mmCIF file of the N, C-alpha and C atoms, coordinates in Angstrom:
data_MODEL
# 
_entry.id   MODEL 
# 
loop_
_atom_site.group_PDB 
_atom_site.id 
_atom_site.type_symbol 
_atom_site.label_atom_id 
_atom_site.label_alt_id 
_atom_site.label_comp_id 
_atom_site.label_asym_id 
_atom_site.label_entity_id 
_atom_site.label_seq_id 
_atom_site.pdbx_PDB_ins_code 
_atom_site.Cartn_x 
_atom_site.Cartn_y 
_atom_site.Cartn_z 
_atom_site.occupancy 
_atom_site.B_iso_or_equiv 
_atom_site.pdbx_formal_charge 
_atom_site.auth_seq_id 
_atom_site.auth_comp_id 
_atom_site.auth_asym_id 
_atom_site.auth_atom_id 
_atom_site.pdbx_PDB_model_num 
ATOM 1   N N  . MET A 1 1  ? 0.840   -1.163 0.000   1.00 0.00 ? 1  MET A N  1 
ATOM 2   C CA . MET A 1 1  ? 0.000   0.000  0.000   1.00 0.00 ? 1  MET A CA 1 
ATOM 3   C C  . MET A 1 1  ? 0.893   1.236  0.000   1.00 0.00 ? 1  MET A C  1 
ATOM 4   N N  . ILE A 1 2  ? 0.523   2.204  -0.795  1.00 0.00 ? 2  ILE A N  1 
ATOM 5   C CA . ILE A 1 2  ? 1.234   3.475  -0.868  1.00 0.00 ? 2  ILE A CA 1 
ATOM 6   C C  . ILE A 1 2  ? 0.349   4.526  -0.220  1.00 0.00 ? 2  ILE A C  1 
ATOM 7   N N  . ASN A 1 3  ? 0.924   5.369  0.612   1.00 0.00 ? 3  ASN A N  1 
ATOM 8   C CA . ASN A 1 3  ? 0.176   6.450  1.236   1.00 0.00 ? 3  ASN A CA 1 
ATOM 9   C C  . ASN A 1 3  ? 0.792   7.757  0.785   1.00 0.00 ? 3  ASN A C  1 
ATOM 10  N N  . SER A 1 4  ? 0.060   8.509  0.015   1.00 0.00 ? 4  SER A N  1 
ATOM 11  C CA . SER A 1 4  ? 0.550   9.799  -0.461  1.00 0.00 ? 4  SER A CA 1 
ATOM 12  C C  . SER A 1 4  ? -0.077  10.893 0.384   1.00 0.00 ? 4  SER A C  1 
ATOM 13  N N  . ASN A 1 5  ? 0.724   11.566 1.172   1.00 0.00 ? 5  ASN A N  1 
ATOM 14  C CA . ASN A 1 5  ? 0.239   12.607 2.059   1.00 0.00 ? 5  ASN A CA 1 
ATOM 15  C C  . ASN A 1 5  ? 0.631   13.954 1.472   1.00 0.00 ? 5  ASN A C  1 
ATOM 16  N N  . LEU A 1 6  ? -0.318  14.638 0.882   1.00 0.00 ? 6  LEU A N  1 
ATOM 17  C CA . LEU A 1 6  ? -0.034  15.855 0.132   1.00 0.00 ? 6  LEU A CA 1 
ATOM 18  C C  . LEU A 1 6  ? 0.447   17.013 0.993   1.00 0.00 ? 6  LEU A C  1 
ATOM 19  N N  . VAL A 1 7  ? 0.008   17.099 2.233   1.00 0.00 ? 7  VAL A N  1 
ATOM 20  C CA . VAL A 1 7  ? 0.354   18.260 3.041   1.00 0.00 ? 7  VAL A CA 1 
ATOM 21  C C  . VAL A 1 7  ? 1.852   18.348 3.311   1.00 0.00 ? 7  VAL A C  1 
ATOM 22  N N  . HIS A 1 8  ? 2.540   17.241 3.425   1.00 0.00 ? 8  HIS A N  1 
ATOM 23  C CA . HIS A 1 8  ? 3.967   17.263 3.716   1.00 0.00 ? 8  HIS A CA 1 
ATOM 24  C C  . HIS A 1 8  ? 4.818   17.608 2.494   1.00 0.00 ? 8  HIS A C  1 
ATOM 25  N N  . LYS A 1 9  ? 4.230   17.561 1.330   1.00 0.00 ? 9  LYS A N  1 
ATOM 26  C CA . LYS A 1 9  ? 4.958   17.898 0.115   1.00 0.00 ? 9  LYS A CA 1 
ATOM 27  C C  . LYS A 1 9  ? 4.803   19.375 -0.237  1.00 0.00 ? 9  LYS A C  1 
ATOM 28  N N  . GLY A 1 10 ? 3.979   20.091 0.497   1.00 0.00 ? 10 GLY A N  1 
ATOM 29  C CA . GLY A 1 10 ? 3.762   21.495 0.176   1.00 0.00 ? 10 GLY A CA 1 
ATOM 30  C C  . GLY A 1 10 ? 3.164   21.638 -1.206  1.00 0.00 ? 10 GLY A C  1 
ATOM 31  N N  . SER A 1 11 ? 2.190   20.805 -1.492  1.00 0.00 ? 11 SER A N  1 
ATOM 32  C CA . SER A 1 11 ? 1.657   20.744 -2.842  1.00 0.00 ? 11 SER A CA 1 
ATOM 33  C C  . SER A 1 11 ? 0.859   21.985 -3.209  1.00 0.00 ? 11 SER A C  1 
ATOM 34  N N  . GLU A 1 12 ? 0.817   22.229 -4.463  1.00 0.00 ? 12 GLU A N  1 
ATOM 35  C CA . GLU A 1 12 ? 0.031   23.308 -5.041  1.00 0.00 ? 12 GLU A CA 1 
ATOM 36  C C  . GLU A 1 12 ? -1.164  22.680 -5.744  1.00 0.00 ? 12 GLU A C  1 
ATOM 37  N N  . PRO A 1 13 ? -2.215  23.460 -6.023  1.00 0.00 ? 13 PRO A N  1 
ATOM 38  C CA . PRO A 1 13 ? -3.377  22.900 -6.715  1.00 0.00 ? 13 PRO A CA 1 
ATOM 39  C C  . PRO A 1 13 ? -3.026  22.159 -8.001  1.00 0.00 ? 13 PRO A C  1 
ATOM 40  N N  . SER A 1 14 ? -2.051  22.651 -8.754  1.00 0.00 ? 14 SER A N  1 
ATOM 41  C CA . SER A 1 14 ? -1.675  21.983 -10.005 1.00 0.00 ? 14 SER A CA 1 
ATOM 42  C C  . SER A 1 14 ? -1.052  20.617 -9.724  1.00 0.00 ? 14 SER A C  1 
ATOM 43  N N  . ASP A 1 15 ? -0.344  20.465 -8.579  1.00 0.00 ? 15 ASP A N  1 
ATOM 44  C CA . ASP A 1 15 ? 0.225   19.167 -8.211  1.00 0.00 ? 15 ASP A CA 1 
ATOM 45  C C  . ASP A 1 15 ? -0.876  18.147 -7.962  1.00 0.00 ? 15 ASP A C  1 
ATOM 46  N N  . ILE A 1 16 ? -1.927  18.566 -7.304  1.00 0.00 ? 16 ILE A N  1 
ATOM 47  C CA . ILE A 1 16 ? -3.044  17.671 -7.012  1.00 0.00 ? 16 ILE A CA 1 
ATOM 48  C C  . ILE A 1 16 ? -3.737  17.274 -8.307  1.00 0.00 ? 16 ILE A C  1 
ATOM 49  N N  . LYS A 1 17 ? -3.963  18.231 -9.171  1.00 0.00 ? 17 LYS A N  1 
ATOM 50  C CA . LYS A 1 17 ? -4.594  17.951 -10.462 1.00 0.00 ? 17 LYS A CA 1 
ATOM 51  C C  . LYS A 1 17 ? -3.730  16.975 -11.256 1.00 0.00 ? 17 LYS A C  1 
ATOM 52  N N  . ASP A 1 18 ? -2.429  17.197 -11.290 1.00 0.00 ? 18 ASP A N  1 
ATOM 53  C CA . ASP A 1 18 ? -1.516  16.299 -12.006 1.00 0.00 ? 18 ASP A CA 1 
ATOM 54  C C  . ASP A 1 18 ? -1.534  14.893 -11.406 1.00 0.00 ? 18 ASP A C  1 
ATOM 55  N N  . LEU A 1 19 ? -1.591  14.797 -10.086 1.00 0.00 ? 19 LEU A N  1 
ATOM 56  C CA . LEU A 1 19 ? -1.633  13.497 -9.422  1.00 0.00 ? 19 LEU A CA 1 
ATOM 57  C C  . LEU A 1 19 ? -2.890  12.728 -9.811  1.00 0.00 ? 19 LEU A C  1 
ATOM 58  N N  . ILE A 1 20 ? -4.036  13.373 -9.779  1.00 0.00 ? 20 ILE A N  1 
ATOM 59  C CA . ILE A 1 20 ? -5.295  12.719 -10.137 1.00 0.00 ? 20 ILE A CA 1 
ATOM 60  C C  . ILE A 1 20 ? -5.282  12.297 -11.605 1.00 0.00 ? 20 ILE A C  1 
ATOM 61  N N  . GLN A 1 21 ? -4.781  13.157 -12.475 1.00 0.00 ? 21 GLN A N  1 
ATOM 62  C CA . GLN A 1 21 ? -4.695  12.811 -13.897 1.00 0.00 ? 21 GLN A CA 1 
ATOM 63  C C  . GLN A 1 21 ? -3.749  11.638 -14.117 1.00 0.00 ? 21 GLN A C  1 
ATOM 64  N N  . ASP A 1 22 ? -2.626  11.617 -13.409 1.00 0.00 ? 22 ASP A N  1 
ATOM 65  C CA . ASP A 1 22 ? -1.662  10.532 -13.529 1.00 0.00 ? 22 ASP A CA 1 
ATOM 66  C C  . ASP A 1 22 ? -2.274  9.199  -13.094 1.00 0.00 ? 22 ASP A C  1 
ATOM 67  N N  . LEU A 1 23 ? -2.989  9.192  -11.992 1.00 0.00 ? 23 LEU A N  1 
ATOM 68  C CA . LEU A 1 23 ? -3.638  7.959  -11.536 1.00 0.00 ? 23 LEU A CA 1 
ATOM 69  C C  . LEU A 1 23 ? -4.688  7.490  -12.539 1.00 0.00 ? 23 LEU A C  1 
ATOM 70  N N  . THR A 1 24 ? -5.405  8.422  -13.127 1.00 0.00 ? 24 THR A N  1 
ATOM 71  C CA . THR A 1 24 ? -6.422  8.079  -14.125 1.00 0.00 ? 24 THR A CA 1 
ATOM 72  C C  . THR A 1 24 ? -5.774  7.474  -15.369 1.00 0.00 ? 24 THR A C  1 
ATOM 73  N N  . VAL A 1 25 ? -4.698  8.071  -15.831 1.00 0.00 ? 25 VAL A N  1 
ATOM 74  C CA . VAL A 1 25 ? -3.982  7.570  -17.009 1.00 0.00 ? 25 VAL A CA 1 
ATOM 75  C C  . VAL A 1 25 ? -3.421  6.169  -16.747 1.00 0.00 ? 25 VAL A C  1 
ATOM 76  N N  . LYS A 1 26 ? -2.978  5.937  -15.525 1.00 0.00 ? 26 LYS A N  1 
ATOM 77  C CA . LYS A 1 26 ? -2.411  4.632  -15.163 1.00 0.00 ? 26 LYS A CA 1 
ATOM 78  C C  . LYS A 1 26 ? -3.487  3.590  -14.862 1.00 0.00 ? 26 LYS A C  1 
ATOM 79  N N  . LYS A 1 27 ? -4.751  3.951  -15.145 1.00 0.00 ? 27 LYS A N  1 
ATOM 80  C CA . LYS A 1 27 ? -5.890  3.040  -15.017 1.00 0.00 ? 27 LYS A CA 1 
ATOM 81  C C  . LYS A 1 27 ? -6.236  2.661  -13.579 1.00 0.00 ? 27 LYS A C  1 
ATOM 82  N N  . TYR A 1 28 ? -5.982  3.558  -12.646 1.00 0.00 ? 28 TYR A N  1 
ATOM 83  C CA . TYR A 1 28 ? -6.406  3.314  -11.268 1.00 0.00 ? 28 TYR A CA 1 
ATOM 84  C C  . TYR A 1 28 ? -7.918  3.457  -11.197 1.00 0.00 ? 28 TYR A C  1 
ATOM 85  N N  . THR A 1 29 ? -8.540  2.628  -10.399 1.00 0.00 ? 29 THR A N  1 
ATOM 86  C CA . THR A 1 29 ? -9.967  2.706  -10.143 1.00 0.00 ? 29 THR A CA 1 
ATOM 87  C C  . THR A 1 29 ? -10.146 3.376  -8.794  1.00 0.00 ? 29 THR A C  1 
ATOM 88  N N  . PHE A 1 30 ? -10.923 4.415  -8.756  1.00 0.00 ? 30 PHE A N  1 
ATOM 89  C CA . PHE A 1 30 ? -11.137 5.156  -7.524  1.00 0.00 ? 30 PHE A CA 1 
ATOM 90  C C  . PHE A 1 30 ? -12.243 4.464  -6.734  1.00 0.00 ? 30 PHE A C  1 
ATOM 91  N N  . ARG A 1 31 ? -11.863 3.880  -5.604  1.00 0.00 ? 31 ARG A N  1 
ATOM 92  C CA . ARG A 1 31 ? -12.766 3.059  -4.801  1.00 0.00 ? 31 ARG A CA 1 
ATOM 93  C C  . ARG A 1 31 ? -13.526 3.873  -3.758  1.00 0.00 ? 31 ARG A C  1 
ATOM 94  N N  . ILE A 1 32 ? -12.861 4.778  -3.107  1.00 0.00 ? 32 ILE A N  1 
ATOM 95  C CA . ILE A 1 32 ? -13.517 5.573  -2.066  1.00 0.00 ? 32 ILE A CA 1 
ATOM 96  C C  . ILE A 1 32 ? -13.339 7.043  -2.399  1.00 0.00 ? 32 ILE A C  1 
ATOM 97  N N  . ILE A 1 33 ? -14.465 7.717  -2.571  1.00 0.00 ? 33 ILE A N  1 
ATOM 98  C CA . ILE A 1 33 ? -14.472 9.155  -2.819  1.00 0.00 ? 33 ILE A CA 1 
ATOM 99  C C  . ILE A 1 33 ? -15.547 9.741  -1.902  1.00 0.00 ? 33 ILE A C  1 
ATOM 100 N N  . PRO A 1 34 ? -15.166 10.163 -0.698  1.00 0.00 ? 34 PRO A N  1 
ATOM 101 C CA . PRO A 1 34 ? -16.161 10.723 0.220   1.00 0.00 ? 34 PRO A CA 1 
ATOM 102 C C  . PRO A 1 34 ? -16.901 11.908 -0.399  1.00 0.00 ? 34 PRO A C  1 
ATOM 103 N N  . GLU A 1 35 ? -18.147 12.069 0.006   1.00 0.00 ? 35 GLU A N  1 
ATOM 104 C CA . GLU A 1 35 ? -18.986 13.117 -0.562  1.00 0.00 ? 35 GLU A CA 1 
ATOM 105 C C  . GLU A 1 35 ? -18.757 14.498 0.026   1.00 0.00 ? 35 GLU A C  1 
ATOM 106 N N  . LYS A 1 36 ? -18.023 14.571 1.141   1.00 0.00 ? 36 LYS A N  1 
ATOM 107 C CA . LYS A 1 36 ? -17.772 15.895 1.713   1.00 0.00 ? 36 LYS A CA 1 
ATOM 108 C C  . LYS A 1 36 ? -16.423 15.926 2.428   1.00 0.00 ? 36 LYS A C  1 
ATOM 109 N N  . ILE A 1 37 ? -15.923 17.132 2.600   1.00 0.00 ? 37 ILE A N  1 
ATOM 110 C CA . ILE A 1 37 ? -14.697 17.373 3.353   1.00 0.00 ? 37 ILE A CA 1 
ATOM 111 C C  . ILE A 1 37 ? -15.068 17.329 4.834   1.00 0.00 ? 37 ILE A C  1 
ATOM 112 N N  . THR A 1 38 ? -14.219 16.723 5.632   1.00 0.00 ? 38 THR A N  1 
ATOM 113 C CA . THR A 1 38 ? -14.477 16.696 7.069   1.00 0.00 ? 38 THR A CA 1 
ATOM 114 C C  . THR A 1 38 ? -13.525 17.657 7.780   1.00 0.00 ? 38 THR A C  1 
ATOM 115 N N  . ARG A 1 39 ? -13.857 17.956 9.007   1.00 0.00 ? 39 ARG A N  1 
ATOM 116 C CA . ARG A 1 39 ? -12.980 18.783 9.852   1.00 0.00 ? 39 ARG A CA 1 
ATOM 117 C C  . ARG A 1 39 ? -12.511 17.921 11.014  1.00 0.00 ? 39 ARG A C  1 
ATOM 118 N N  . MET A 1 40 ? -11.225 17.981 11.258  1.00 0.00 ? 40 MET A N  1 
ATOM 119 C CA . MET A 1 40 ? -10.664 17.263 12.385  1.00 0.00 ? 40 MET A CA 1 
ATOM 120 C C  . MET A 1 40 ? -10.989 18.024 13.663  1.00 0.00 ? 40 MET A C  1 
ATOM 121 N N  . ASN A 1 41 ? -10.702 17.431 14.817  1.00 0.00 ? 41 ASN A N  1 
ATOM 122 C CA . ASN A 1 41 ? -10.999 18.071 16.104  1.00 0.00 ? 41 ASN A CA 1 
ATOM 123 C C  . ASN A 1 41 ? -10.335 19.438 16.251  1.00 0.00 ? 41 ASN A C  1 
ATOM 124 N N  . ASN A 1 42 ? -9.196  19.641 15.599  1.00 0.00 ? 42 ASN A N  1 
ATOM 125 C CA . ASN A 1 42 ? -8.500  20.926 15.689  1.00 0.00 ? 42 ASN A CA 1 
ATOM 126 C C  . ASN A 1 42 ? -8.994  21.940 14.649  1.00 0.00 ? 42 ASN A C  1 
ATOM 127 N N  . GLY A 1 43 ? -10.019 21.573 13.880  1.00 0.00 ? 43 GLY A N  1 
ATOM 128 C CA . GLY A 1 43 ? -10.627 22.498 12.918  1.00 0.00 ? 43 GLY A CA 1 
ATOM 129 C C  . GLY A 1 43 ? -10.031 22.457 11.525  1.00 0.00 ? 43 GLY A C  1 
ATOM 130 N N  . ILE A 1 44 ? -8.958  21.717 11.327  1.00 0.00 ? 44 ILE A N  1 
ATOM 131 C CA . ILE A 1 44 ? -8.330  21.643 10.012  1.00 0.00 ? 44 ILE A CA 1 
ATOM 132 C C  . ILE A 1 44 ? -9.156  20.741 9.101   1.00 0.00 ? 44 ILE A C  1 
ATOM 133 N N  . LYS A 1 45 ? -9.350  21.189 7.864   1.00 0.00 ? 45 LYS A N  1 
ATOM 134 C CA . LYS A 1 45 ? -10.096 20.402 6.885   1.00 0.00 ? 45 LYS A CA 1 
ATOM 135 C C  . LYS A 1 45 ? -9.273  19.193 6.457   1.00 0.00 ? 45 LYS A C  1 
ATOM 136 N N  . TYR A 1 46 ? -9.972  18.073 6.238   1.00 0.00 ? 46 TYR A N  1 
ATOM 137 C CA . TYR A 1 46 ? -9.316  16.816 5.855   1.00 0.00 ? 46 TYR A CA 1 
ATOM 138 C C  . TYR A 1 46 ? -10.142 16.132 4.779   1.00 0.00 ? 46 TYR A C  1 
ATOM 139 N N  . TYR A 1 47 ? -9.453  15.604 3.778   1.00 0.00 ? 47 TYR A N  1 
ATOM 140 C CA . TYR A 1 47 ? -10.121 14.858 2.713   1.00 0.00 ? 47 TYR A CA 1 
ATOM 141 C C  . TYR A 1 47 ? -9.174  13.793 2.203   1.00 0.00 ? 47 TYR A C  1 
ATOM 142 N N  . TYR A 1 48 ? -9.721  12.663 1.801   1.00 0.00 ? 48 TYR A N  1 
ATOM 143 C CA . TYR A 1 48 ? -8.896  11.571 1.288   1.00 0.00 ? 48 TYR A CA 1 
ATOM 144 C C  . TYR A 1 48 ? -9.656  10.820 0.194   1.00 0.00 ? 48 TYR A C  1 
ATOM 145 N N  . ILE A 1 49 ? -8.904  10.122 -0.627  1.00 0.00 ? 49 ILE A N  1 
ATOM 146 C CA . ILE A 1 49 ? -9.487  9.199  -1.604  1.00 0.00 ? 49 ILE A CA 1 
ATOM 147 C C  . ILE A 1 49 ? -8.642  7.932  -1.608  1.00 0.00 ? 49 ILE A C  1 
ATOM 148 N N  . GLU A 1 50 ? -9.234  6.847  -2.078  1.00 0.00 ? 50 GLU A N  1 
ATOM 149 C CA . GLU A 1 50 ? -8.518  5.589  -2.253  1.00 0.00 ? 50 GLU A CA 1 
ATOM 150 C C  . GLU A 1 50 ? -8.663  5.155  -3.696  1.00 0.00 ? 50 GLU A C  1 
ATOM 151 N N  . ALA A 1 51 ? -7.557  4.646  -4.254  1.00 0.00 ? 51 ALA A N  1 
ATOM 152 C CA . ALA A 1 51 ? -7.563  4.160  -5.627  1.00 0.00 ? 51 ALA A CA 1 
ATOM 153 C C  . ALA A 1 51 ? -6.789  2.851  -5.688  1.00 0.00 ? 51 ALA A C  1 
ATOM 154 N N  . GLU A 1 52 ? -7.185  1.978  -6.619  1.00 0.00 ? 52 GLU A N  1 
ATOM 155 C CA . GLU A 1 52 ? -6.525  0.677  -6.784  1.00 0.00 ? 52 GLU A CA 1 
ATOM 156 C C  . GLU A 1 52 ? -6.212  0.430  -8.246  1.00 0.00 ? 52 GLU A C  1 
ATOM 157 N N  . CYS A 1 53 ? -5.133  -0.295 -8.460  1.00 0.00 ? 53 CYS A N  1 
ATOM 158 C CA . CYS A 1 53 ? -4.747  -0.742 -9.792  1.00 0.00 ? 53 CYS A CA 1 
ATOM 159 C C  . CYS A 1 53 ? -4.003  -2.059 -9.624  1.00 0.00 ? 53 CYS A C  1 
ATOM 160 N N  . LYS A 1 54 ? -4.583  -3.135 -10.106 1.00 0.00 ? 54 LYS A N  1 
ATOM 161 C CA . LYS A 1 54 ? -4.007  -4.478 -9.950  1.00 0.00 ? 54 LYS A CA 1 
ATOM 162 C C  . LYS A 1 54 ? -3.710  -4.743 -8.482  1.00 0.00 ? 54 LYS A C  1 
ATOM 163 N N  . ASP A 1 55 ? -2.443  -4.898 -8.114  1.00 0.00 ? 55 ASP A N  1 
ATOM 164 C CA . ASP A 1 55 ? -2.067  -5.203 -6.735  1.00 0.00 ? 55 ASP A CA 1 
ATOM 165 C C  . ASP A 1 55 ? -1.627  -3.976 -5.959  1.00 0.00 ? 55 ASP A C  1 
ATOM 166 N N  . SER A 1 56 ? -1.893  -2.787 -6.454  1.00 0.00 ? 56 SER A N  1 
ATOM 167 C CA . SER A 1 56 ? -1.454  -1.554 -5.814  1.00 0.00 ? 56 SER A CA 1 
ATOM 168 C C  . SER A 1 56 ? -2.662  -0.771 -5.297  1.00 0.00 ? 56 SER A C  1 
ATOM 169 N N  . LYS A 1 57 ? -2.542  -0.269 -4.097  1.00 0.00 ? 57 LYS A N  1 
ATOM 170 C CA . LYS A 1 57 ? -3.586  0.560  -3.502  1.00 0.00 ? 57 LYS A CA 1 
ATOM 171 C C  . LYS A 1 57 ? -2.954  1.872  -3.062  1.00 0.00 ? 57 LYS A C  1 
ATOM 172 N N  . VAL A 1 58 ? -3.590  2.976  -3.411  1.00 0.00 ? 58 VAL A N  1 
ATOM 173 C CA . VAL A 1 58 ? -3.085  4.301  -3.078  1.00 0.00 ? 58 VAL A CA 1 
ATOM 174 C C  . VAL A 1 58 ? -4.126  5.010  -2.225  1.00 0.00 ? 58 VAL A C  1 
ATOM 175 N N  . ILE A 1 59 ? -3.685  5.587  -1.118  1.00 0.00 ? 59 ILE A N  1 
ATOM 176 C CA . ILE A 1 59 ? -4.534  6.420  -0.282  1.00 0.00 ? 59 ILE A CA 1 
ATOM 177 C C  . ILE A 1 59 ? -3.928  7.820  -0.301  1.00 0.00 ? 59 ILE A C  1 
ATOM 178 N N  . ILE A 1 60 ? -4.710  8.772  -0.727  1.00 0.00 ? 60 ILE A N  1 
ATOM 179 C CA . ILE A 1 60 ? -4.233  10.148 -0.800  1.00 0.00 ? 60 ILE A CA 1 
ATOM 180 C C  . ILE A 1 60 ? -4.928  10.953 0.292   1.00 0.00 ? 60 ILE A C  1 
ATOM 181 N N  . ASN A 1 61 ? -4.141  11.464 1.221   1.00 0.00 ? 61 ASN A N  1 
ATOM 182 C CA . ASN A 1 61 ? -4.638  12.293 2.319   1.00 0.00 ? 61 ASN A CA 1 
ATOM 183 C C  . ASN A 1 61 ? -4.264  13.737 2.044   1.00 0.00 ? 61 ASN A C  1 
ATOM 184 N N  . ALA A 1 62 ? -5.198  14.637 2.291   1.00 0.00 ? 62 ALA A N  1 
ATOM 185 C CA . ALA A 1 62 ? -4.907  16.060 2.105   1.00 0.00 ? 62 ALA A CA 1 
ATOM 186 C C  . ALA A 1 62 ? -5.553  16.864 3.224   1.00 0.00 ? 62 ALA A C  1 
ATOM 187 N N  . TYR A 1 63 ? -4.897  17.949 3.576   1.00 0.00 ? 63 TYR A N  1 
ATOM 188 C CA . TYR A 1 63 ? -5.335  18.782 4.689   1.00 0.00 ? 63 TYR A CA 1 
ATOM 189 C C  . TYR A 1 63 ? -5.422  20.243 4.247   1.00 0.00 ? 63 TYR A C  1 
ATOM 190 N N  . GLY A 1 64 ? -6.344  20.982 4.864   1.00 0.00 ? 64 GLY A N  1 
ATOM 191 C CA . GLY A 1 64 ? -6.467  22.418 4.606   1.00 0.00 ? 64 GLY A CA 1 
ATOM 192 C C  . GLY A 1 64 ? -6.795  22.741 3.162   1.00 0.00 ? 64 GLY A C  1 
ATOM 193 N N  . ARG A 1 65 ? -6.012  23.641 2.593   1.00 0.00 ? 65 ARG A N  1 
ATOM 194 C CA . ARG A 1 65 ? -6.223  24.081 1.206   1.00 0.00 ? 65 ARG A CA 1 
ATOM 195 C C  . ARG A 1 65 ? -6.105  22.915 0.228   1.00 0.00 ? 65 ARG A C  1 
ATOM 196 N N  . GLU A 1 66 ? -5.172  21.996 0.509   1.00 0.00 ? 66 GLU A N  1 
ATOM 197 C CA . GLU A 1 66 ? -4.991  20.830 -0.353  1.00 0.00 ? 66 GLU A CA 1 
ATOM 198 C C  . GLU A 1 66 ? -6.225  19.934 -0.318  1.00 0.00 ? 66 GLU A C  1 
ATOM 199 N N  . ALA A 1 67 ? -6.884  19.832 0.843   1.00 0.00 ? 67 ALA A N  1 
ATOM 200 C CA . ALA A 1 67 ? -8.111  19.043 0.955   1.00 0.00 ? 67 ALA A CA 1 
ATOM 201 C C  . ALA A 1 67 ? -9.196  19.627 0.054   1.00 0.00 ? 67 ALA A C  1 
ATOM 202 N N  . GLU A 1 68 ? -9.303  20.946 0.050   1.00 0.00 ? 68 GLU A N  1 
ATOM 203 C CA . GLU A 1 68 ? -10.290 21.610 -0.800  1.00 0.00 ? 68 GLU A CA 1 
ATOM 204 C C  . GLU A 1 68 ? -10.003 21.343 -2.277  1.00 0.00 ? 68 GLU A C  1 
ATOM 205 N N  . GLU A 1 69 ? -8.736  21.400 -2.671  1.00 0.00 ? 69 GLU A N  1 
ATOM 206 C CA . GLU A 1 69 ? -8.379  21.187 -4.069  1.00 0.00 ? 69 GLU A CA 1 
ATOM 207 C C  . GLU A 1 69 ? -8.587  19.724 -4.477  1.00 0.00 ? 69 GLU A C  1 
ATOM 208 N N  . LEU A 1 70 ? -8.231  18.790 -3.618  1.00 0.00 ? 70 LEU A N  1 
ATOM 209 C CA . LEU A 1 70 ? -8.447  17.378 -3.918  1.00 0.00 ? 70 LEU A CA 1 
ATOM 210 C C  . LEU A 1 70 ? -9.942  17.102 -4.091  1.00 0.00 ? 70 LEU A C  1 
ATOM 211 N N  . PHE A 1 71 ? -10.748 17.632 -3.194  1.00 0.00 ? 71 PHE A N  1 
ATOM 212 C CA . PHE A 1 71 ? -12.200 17.490 -3.295  1.00 0.00 ? 71 PHE A CA 1 
ATOM 213 C C  . PHE A 1 71 ? -12.697 18.050 -4.626  1.00 0.00 ? 71 PHE A C  1 
ATOM 214 N N  . LYS A 1 72 ? -12.237 19.230 -4.966  1.00 0.00 ? 72 LYS A N  1 
ATOM 215 C CA . LYS A 1 72 ? -12.649 19.883 -6.215  1.00 0.00 ? 72 LYS A CA 1 
ATOM 216 C C  . LYS A 1 72 ? -12.284 19.027 -7.427  1.00 0.00 ? 72 LYS A C  1 
ATOM 217 N N  . GLN A 1 73 ? -11.080 18.475 -7.432  1.00 0.00 ? 73 GLN A N  1 
ATOM 218 C CA . GLN A 1 73 ? -10.625 17.683 -8.578  1.00 0.00 ? 73 GLN A CA 1 
ATOM 219 C C  . GLN A 1 73 ? -11.434 16.403 -8.757  1.00 0.00 ? 73 GLN A C  1 
ATOM 220 N N  . VAL A 1 74 ? -11.695 15.696 -7.674  1.00 0.00 ? 74 VAL A N  1 
ATOM 221 C CA . VAL A 1 74 ? -12.395 14.415 -7.822  1.00 0.00 ? 74 VAL A CA 1 
ATOM 222 C C  . VAL A 1 74 ? -13.907 14.568 -7.933  1.00 0.00 ? 74 VAL A C  1 
ATOM 223 N N  . HIS A 1 75 ? -14.421 15.748 -7.651  1.00 0.00 ? 75 HIS A N  1 
ATOM 224 C CA . HIS A 1 75 ? -15.855 15.979 -7.802  1.00 0.00 ? 75 HIS A CA 1 
ATOM 225 C C  . HIS A 1 75 ? -16.170 16.825 -9.030  1.00 0.00 ? 75 HIS A C  1 
ATOM 226 N N  . SER A 1 76 ? -15.186 17.029 -9.873  1.00 0.00 ? 76 SER A N  1 
ATOM 227 C CA . SER A 1 76 ? -15.416 17.806 -11.094 1.00 0.00 ? 76 SER A CA 1 
ATOM 228 C C  . SER A 1 76 ? -16.096 16.922 -12.146 1.00 0.00 ? 76 SER A C  1 
ATOM 229 N N  . SER A 1 77 ? -16.807 17.549 -13.026 1.00 0.00 ? 77 SER A N  1 
ATOM 230 C CA . SER A 1 77 ? -17.502 16.795 -14.083 1.00 0.00 ? 77 SER A CA 1 
ATOM 231 C C  . SER A 1 77 ? -16.505 16.112 -15.005 1.00 0.00 ? 77 SER A C  1 
ATOM 232 N N  . SER A 1 78 ? -15.315 16.674 -15.207 1.00 0.00 ? 78 SER A N  1 
ATOM 233 C CA . SER A 1 78 ? -14.331 16.045 -16.082 1.00 0.00 ? 78 SER A CA 1 
ATOM 234 C C  . SER A 1 78 ? -13.779 14.756 -15.460 1.00 0.00 ? 78 SER A C  1 
ATOM 235 N N  . PHE A 1 79 ? -13.716 14.703 -14.129 1.00 0.00 ? 79 PHE A N  1 
ATOM 236 C CA . PHE A 1 79 ? -13.233 13.497 -13.461 1.00 0.00 ? 79 PHE A CA 1 
ATOM 237 C C  . PHE A 1 79 ? -14.251 12.369 -13.649 1.00 0.00 ? 79 PHE A C  1 
ATOM 238 N N  . PHE A 1 80 ? -15.521 12.640 -13.425 1.00 0.00 ? 80 PHE A N  1 
ATOM 239 C CA . PHE A 1 80 ? -16.532 11.617 -13.544 1.00 0.00 ? 80 PHE A CA 1 
ATOM 240 C C  . PHE A 1 80 ? -16.858 11.291 -14.994 1.00 0.00 ? 80 PHE A C  1 
ATOM 241 N N  . GLY A 1 81 ? -16.473 12.174 -15.900 1.00 0.00 ? 81 GLY A N  1 
ATOM 242 C CA . GLY A 1 81 ? -16.709 11.932 -17.319 1.00 0.00 ? 81 GLY A CA 1 
ATOM 243 C C  . GLY A 1 81 ? -15.747 10.964 -17.930 1.00 0.00 ? 81 GLY A C  1 
ATOM 244 N N  . LYS A 1 82 ? -14.660 10.604 -17.223 1.00 0.00 ? 82 LYS A N  1 
ATOM 245 C CA . LYS A 1 82 ? -13.638 9.705  -17.771 1.00 0.00 ? 82 LYS A CA 1 
ATOM 246 C C  . LYS A 1 82 ? -14.017 8.267  -17.574 1.00 0.00 ? 82 LYS A C  1 
# 
């Protein structure tokens, strides 16, 4: 299992978009896509998705601004249109 934690990479919105596009191109199937962003006990926004491809599973965790961008990318009409 691979765990990609976007907050520690200091990611930008374009990094998140590129990551989602890369997983889509590599034929990952998105298994878990929560319908809303949650807030942790300390008030920070949190969002995650899970994707699988053959024997590989990826969990992408994002916090704060990155959580908002990840949510936006996976809930866009272009994402579901693929």
